[in-house]
C-alpha positions, 0 to 999 in steps of 0.5 A: 481449498488452498491458501488465498491471496487477495489484491488489497487496495486499502485507503488510509485517509490522513491529515495533519493538524493546522493545515497541510504538509510542509516541504523539507528543504530537499522538496520531500514531504514527511507523510502518514501512509497508513496504519497497522492494527487498524480496522476497516469499514467492515470490521476486518483488522490489518494486523501487525505481527513479526512477519508483517513487520519483516516487510518493512525491515532494512533487508526487505524487498520493499526497502531494497526498492526504496534504496535503489530509487524504484519505489514510485507510486501513481495518481490513483490505483490501477483500474482493473475493471474488465481485465482478465485475472492475468491482465489484472495481476500484470497491471497491478504489479506495474507502475505506469510512468504516465500516471506517476505522482511521487517517489517513496524515499523512506517507509517505517512503522512506529514502535509505539501505538497511538489513538486515532479518530475513527479507530476502536483500538490504538494503531501503529502509524506507517510513516513515509517520506515522499517526493512529488515527481512525474506527470502528476507530481505538481498536482500532488504537491498542490494537494499536500500543501492545501490546508483544506485537502485531506491528502490520501495515500493508499497501499497497493499490496497482497494480503491473506484473509484469515478467519478466526472465531472472533474476527477476520484478519487481513495480513500483508504478505507483499507491498508493491507501493502506496498510490496517491488517491485524490479526495474532496477537501474537508475541514481539518481544523480540529483533527490530528490524524484520521485513519479510515480504511476501506477495501477497493478493487479486491481480487482473490487468487489461489497462491499457486495461481499467482505463481503460475501467472507471474511465471507466465508474465515473466516468460512472455516478457510483458513488463513495461520496465525493468522496475515492473519486472523487479516488482514481480520478482519481489512479490513472488519471493515474498509470497513464497516466504510467507506460504506455510507460515501463516495458514488461513485456517480453512 
């Protein structure tokens, strides 16, 4: 079996102590998008290593998209149910303007780990600066500022699953965006940060199959926007760089 890449929708629930987020003067919000070295509900570890951290560096494809103002996210993850593999990949790579809720202005990973409720080991928080916008921008703004709402951002990414004798490791290989996932309000009075991870809507692909499908999508010009085309090129480039450097061990 060749290397396998999964589409990874990983929910990271985060809250701030003493209420909701407060807007910056420019209307943006400083938020926690997720964490590395975090363990999901079935014990899989989302590792932080040199290759994963390269995805967040200034020269990365993610940061280039942030710099040119094209890193947008949706209200909820794309619905992939009932779609063929190629159609699912096509939808996963796109950001639907009718569902846009925010633009991502900055993303960084903390250099120091912190203890977080619900995690067995210290994690490295992924921090972001986002601005609500688009069809669901007002709803996101209201959710961010509601002290009783646990605003949730969920990464949309590609990931390698590495099985070791002691654990199962999830290694990010390409980041598309972070979507806003609505969750019921909870009491946040005694919490600083809460990070819980669970995998949603995961599909697995052979690396070569991803390349073939992206090439087919590009050849048939199925992208709704130039931004979607840029996302596909970014993913293709990231996966090519990672291939061979982080084998799965099977």
